[in-house]
N, C-alpha and C positions, 0 to 999 in steps of 0.2 A: 671712666667709663665701657670702655670691650669689655672690661677687667672686672664692671660692675654684673656686668652681663650673666658668668660663668655662677651655674650657685656653686658652692661647695663641698658641699654637698648633692646627692637622690639617694632621696627615701623609697623604698622597696616595701611598703609595711611596715616591721619596725625593724629593716632592719636599715641601716647610713653607709653609703661607700663613695666614696672618693672618684668623684670623676677618673679620674683617671684609672683604676680595675676593670670603669667601663671602657677607655681605654683599651688597656690588654684585650677586653675578650674582646675583643671587634678586632683586633691587629692575629688576635687568632685562629680566629670562621676566615678573617679575613689570610692570610699562611695558610692554611689548613686549603679554603677551595682556589687558593693558586698552582695546591702542587698537588692539589688533584688533579687540575685542570696540563698539570705538565704531568705529571702519571702516564694522561690517559696521552696525551698527545706523542709520548715517550720521549722529553727531551730530559729530562730528568735520568739517565742514562751515561750521562751529559760531568749528570755534581760525583766527584771519589767519592765525598757519606751525602746521602739527602738529606741523614737525621741533623751536618749542621745546617744545610741548606736551609729545612726547616726554621729551624732555631734563627736565621739570618735574615728572613721574610720575614717569622716571629718580627722581628729586635725593629725592621723597614717599617713593612709598613704600619706598627706602631708608634713609630715614630711619624711618618707623614700626618695617622688617621692625630697624634698628638698635633700637630707639627695647624695642621690641616680648622679639626675643631674645635680646639682649645690654646684655642695661641696662651700664648704667655704673659 
């Protein structure tokens, strides 16, 4: 029942996008905001490689957004 409510494609004008692409974009924006916040607070100095930390946040937040807003 719930799977029927999830669109198979999202239309943006003439371009059809899969819902996962929107999820990845939202995960990227959330990870960018989180890393900016960590930089402002000064907690990013505890990361060995901030780039890998950003990538890890991006994957984690994309997974969480996909899990809660686009359930399987």
